N, C-alpha and C positions, 0 to 999 in steps of 0.2 A: 706243278701240283698246287702251289700256293695260290696261283692265279685262278685255278679251277675252284679251289675252296672259297675264295673271295666271291667269285661269280655265283657259286651255289648259294652262299649266304645272302647275297644281294637278291637273288631270285626268291628265296624263302621270305626275306623281308618284304619284297614287293607283293608277294602273294598274301602275306599277313596283312599288309596295309589295305589291299584291295578287298580281301575276303572277310577280314575281321575288324581291323581298326576303323576303317571308313564307315562300314555298316553300323558298328556300335556307336560311333560318333553321331551318325544320323539318328539312331534310336534315342540317344541322349538328348539331342536337340528336339526331337519330337515330343518327348516327355515334358521338356521345359515349355514347349508351345502349348501342349494340352493343359499344363498348369496355369498358363496365362489365359486360357479360355479359347485358344485357337484350335478348335476341333476339326478344322478343314485341312490341317497340315497332314501330308501323306509321307510315309517312309518309303524310300525306293526299295523295291524287292528285286534284288539282283540275281540271287541264286536260290535254288530249291534245297537249301540245307537248313540246319537248325536256326541259324540267324535269319535266313530268308523267311522261314515259317514264323519266327517271332515278329518280324517286321509286318508280315501279312496279318498276324493276329492283332497287332497294335492298330493297324489301319481299320480292321473290322470293329475293334472295340470303340475307336474314336467315332466311326460312322454311326454305330448304334447309340452311343451317348448323345451325339449331335441330333439324331432323329428324335430321341426322347426329349431333348431340350426344345426342339421345334414343336413337338406335340404339346408340351406344357405351355408354351407361348400361345399356341393355337387355342388350347383350351381356355386360357385366361381371356383371350380375345372374344371367344364365344360367350363366356359367362358375362363379360362386361356388356356386350351387345344385348344379351337376353335380359339383363337387369335394367338397362336403360329404357327399353320399350315400355314396360308397365309403370316404371317410375315417372316417365314423362306423362303418361295417361293420367295417373293418380294426381300429379301436381296440377295438370291442366284443369281437371274437374273440380278439385278442391278450391282452386283459385276462383273458378267461375261461381261456385257456391258461395264463397266468402265475399265476393264483390257484388253479388246480387244479379249476375248475368242470367243465372238459371232461375226461372220462376218457382215460387214455393211449392206449387203442386207437382213439379217435376223433380224435386230434390231427392225423393226416395229412389227414383229410377237411377239417378246418377250415383247415389250412395251405393246401390247394388253393383254398379259397374266398378266403382272403386274397390268394393269388397272382392269382386271377381279378380281384379288385377292384383290385389293383395294376396289372394290365394295363389296366383301364379308365382309371385315372389317367394311365398312359403315353400312351394314345391321346388323351385330352383335352389333355395337354400338347403333343403333336404337332400337334393342330389349332390351338392358339394360335400355335405357331411358324410355321405356314404362312398366317397371317391375311393377310399382305400380298399373297398371291396370289389372295385371294378377292374377289369382288364383295360389298361390305358390305351390299347391299340384297337379296341372294338367299341362300338356304340351299343349300349344296353337299351333295349326297347321293352316297354311294359305294354304288351298287346292287350287291348280290350275291344269290346264291341260298342260302338257309339253312333249316334246320328250325325253325319257330316253336315247336313243342312242346318241343324241346330248350332253346331260349332261355328259355321260361317256367319249365321245371323248374329250370334252373340259377339263374335270378334268384330264385325262391322259396327256394332253398337259402341264398342270401346273407342272407335276412331271417329265417332260422329262429330266431335268437336272440330277436328281437322277438316272434315268435309264441309261443315257449315261455313267456315272461314273462306273457302274457295267456291262455295255454291255447288259442290259436287253431289250428285245423286247416284243411287245404285239401282240397277235393273237386275233382279234376281230371278233366275229361271231354274226351277227344280223339277225333276221328273215325277216327284210325288211329295207327299207331306213329310215323309221321312225316308232316309236312305242310309241304312246301317253299314258300316265298314269295320274291318278288323285292322287296327293300327294302334300306335302309341298316341293317345289323345292329346297329351300335353305337347308333344313335339309337333303334331299336325296343327295344333292351335298356333304354334310359333310360325309354321310355314304359311298358314293363311294370313296371320298378322303381317308377316314380312312382305308377302306379295300384295296385299291390299294397301298397306302403308306405302309400298313402292309405287303402286298405281296412283295413289293420291298425290304423292310428291311430284310426279311428272305429268299429271293431268292438267289441262287448261282449266281456267275458272269456268264455272257454270256448265260443266260437261258431265257425261255419264261414265260410270264404270260398270261393266257387264260381268256378272258372275253366273256361270252355268254349271249345273251338276246333272249328269245323266248316266244311265247304265250303259255299259259297253262290254258285252259278254259277261264275264265274271268279275268285272271291275266297275268301280264308280269313277267316272272321268270328271275332273274338276278343271274349269277354265276361268281365269281372271283376266279380263281384257279392258284396256283403257284406250282412249283416243287422244293421247297426249303427244309428247315430244318424240317418242319412239327412240330406237337405237340404230345408229349408223351400222351398215353392213360390216365394216372393218372392226367394230367393237363387239359383235354378237358373241364370238367365242371367248372374249375376255371378261364378260360380265360376271362369270362364275369365279374369277380369280379373287383371292382374298385381298382386300383393301383397294381393288381396282375401281376407279371412277373416271369416266371419260368426260373431260371438260366440254367437249363439243356436244355430246348427245345426252349425257346423264349427269352432268356436273353441276346442275343448279343446286343440288342438295349439298352445300358445303359443310353442313354440320354432320352428315353421315360418315360412318367409318368405312363403308364399302364392304361390310361383312354380311349383310342380310341375305343376299342371293347365294353367297358361298355356303352359309349355314343351311339355307333352304335346300340346296342341292344335296348336301351331305345327309340331311335327314331323310330325304326321299330315297336316296341310294341305300341308306341303312334299311329301308323297307323293301329293298330289292325292286325298286321301281325307277322310272326315268321321268325327268321333267324337261319339257320342250319349250322353246320360246320362238314366237313368230313376231317379227317386228319390222316396221318401215319408218325411217326417219320422218318426222313431222306428220305421221299418220296415226301411230299408236303401237301398243305392244300387248301380246297375249301370252300368258304362261299356262301350260297345260300339264297336268300330271294325273296319275291314276292311283287308286287304292283298292285293296281287295274287298269286293262287295260280299255281304253275307245276309242271309234271310233270318239269322238268329236275332233274338230280342236283344236290345241294348242292355249293357250291364248297368247296375244301379250305381 
């Protein structure tokens, strides 16, 4: 009988160790890991009892917190990239005005460009100040009606300095004097800037960049095409990845962060549209996307 009792006690102890002690120890270790910032640590979910459910809940909590942390990092990367573009433009034009590169009769034109870029910075700052009102997992769009042709021409003007250095010219083909679309004007300006800036970086000196806008059903189709270094076939699917830069095909821009195309795709997808890329190494690259066309008058 005593041997039976001893065996029974050992069995109870083993079950306690397996079902309670070890899982609780694992949970304790998980909490310590989370405290150290290791949110990828996972608790083993062995049984569908209360402790198993607690383990699963901890795993879910850690995953959600980790996703939120990644979102915050992603947001900060986007903001840094968006601020750098207008600041670079402002700095370049002010330096050109200061050193006399720009002739006096052209100064007003470039001051207006600087004011335009300053306004972009003001809008970005305003967006940051209203972050607490936004759902962090969605992109908030301010849809208005505006002339996409005008936005393209104005954006190209802000990059005129970079074009002159490389002798790059633009060929603009519009289906009419104005083509109104319904979209978030500020975000689409960023898309155009990113794509044109990208085309300039990877174009050969003294080449052309072709920008075409045409009606396609109920959409306005925008195409930005260069005849530069192009993208290798193996890199096509990777160019949208955050921070990705191919040394072989797109790596000449060592100062870039590899965020521009990722941001561009996210903005287009937020408009429930797609952006396509057609490219051949050493031939050139074309980016194509659509926006909803409207016959309504542009907003003031």
